[in-house]
N, C-alpha and C positions, 0 to 999 in steps of 0.2 A: 280687211279692213279693223279686224279688233289684235291683228299684228300690227298694223298701223299705229294703235293706236294705245299701246303695250297695254291692254285690258288681261288681266290675267283669267286663266281660263280655267281654274282647277280651285278646292276649297284648299288643297296645300298652299298655293302662290299665294294666295290669302291670309295666309300664317296660322291657318285652324290644324292647331294640333290634335292627331288621331284617340288620344286620352279624351278627348271632349266631346266624343260625337253621342254621347247620351244626355248632356245637358244642352247639345245643340235641340235635338230632338224635343227633349221637352218645351223650350221654350218657341221652337217654331210650332207646336201642338199646339202654347196659349196665344198666335199670332192672329190677329183678323184678318191674314192674307188666308189663314187653313181652309176657313172657312165656305172661300171660292174654288178649292180643292176638285177637280170631278166624282172624283171618288174621296170618302174621309177616310183617314190611314191612322190608326195607331202609333203612339209613339215607341213601337215597338218595331214599327212596318218604318218608321220615317227614319230612325236610328240605323237600320239596315240599310238605309237608301245612302247615308252619309259616310259609313263606313265604307262599303261599298264604293263610294266616291274615291275617297281617302284611299284607299287603299289600291284602285283604278288609278288614281290620278285624274279622276273629272270634275 
């Protein structure tokens, strides 16, 4: 279904540059949705996830 609708599947596809991982992580930590995560995460942990997603096209 995502393919049929042409929904982007990666951060790269929506134009997130690799050098923005730390800024995106900091904003994610401040977002109200962060409180709903099943496990608290630090900005550094969030940044690692974002960097991994950017490097591995996820």
